[in-house]
C-alpha positions in Angstrom: 31.1 -14.2 2.4 33.5 -11.3 2.7 32.3 -7.9 1.5 34.4 -6.2 -1.2 34.7 -2.8 0.5 36.3 -1.1 -2.4 33.3 -2.1 -4.6 30.8 -1.2 -1.9 32.5 2.2 -1.5 32.2 2.8 -5.2 28.5 2.0 -5.0 28.0 4.4 -2.0 29.8 7.2 -3.8 27.7 6.7 -6.9 24.5 6.6 -4.8 25.4 9.8 -2.9 26.7 11.6 -6.0 29.8 12.6 -4.1 33.0 12.9 -6.0 36.2 11.4 -4.5 37.3 14.9 -3.5 33.9 15.7 -1.8 33.9 12.4 0.0 37.4 13.0 1.2 36.5 16.4 2.5 33.4 15.1 4.3 35.4 12.2 5.8 38.2 14.5 6.7 40.9 12.5 4.8 43.1 13.2 1.9 41.8 12.7 -1.6 44.5 10.1 -2.3 43.3 8.1 0.7 39.8 7.7 -0.9 41.4 6.8 -4.2 43.5 4.1 -2.5 40.4 2.8 -0.8 38.6 2.5 -4.2 41.7 0.8 -5.7 41.7 -1.7 -2.9 45.3 -0.8 -2.0 44.3 0.4 1.5 41.5 -1.0 3.6 38.5 1.3 4.0 37.8 2.0 7.7 34.3 0.8 8.9 33.6 4.4 10.1 34.0 5.7 6.5 31.6 3.1 5.2 29.1 3.8 8.0 29.2 7.6 7.4 28.8 7.2 3.6 26.0 4.7 4.1 24.2 7.2 6.5 24.6 10.0 3.9 23.3 7.8 1.1 20.3 6.8 3.2 19.6 10.4 4.2 19.8 11.6 0.6 17.4 8.8 -0.5 14.9 9.7 2.3 15.1 13.4 1.3 14.4 12.5 -2.3 11.5 10.3 -1.4 10.1 13.0 0.8 10.3 15.5 -1.9 8.5 13.2 -4.4 5.8 12.1 -2.0 4.9 15.6 -0.8 4.4 16.9 -4.4 1.8 14.2 -5.3 2.9 14.3 -8.9 5.9 12.8 -10.6 9.0 14.8 -9.6 12.6 14.7 -10.6 15.4 15.3 -8.2 18.6 16.2 -10.0 22.0 15.7 -8.3 24.7 17.8 -9.9 28.3 16.7 -9.5 31.2 18.7 -10.7 33.6 15.8 -11.5 
């Protein structure tokens, strides 16, 4: 089964909380490039998916660490300016 990279990219952006502009800056590409990846008009490079996946994992681990160290229910808010 072939992975729909544009859908997967959208999920990764949602899980990181990055806007398209922020992801473009972090990946060192133009904002239009990220938009085209999301639209499926250009293929998303594997390196971009791998970097976003690593950031999503790191953010998830950070959130889990914050919650577990507190010992009480904690909320981690992620603010996006989109």
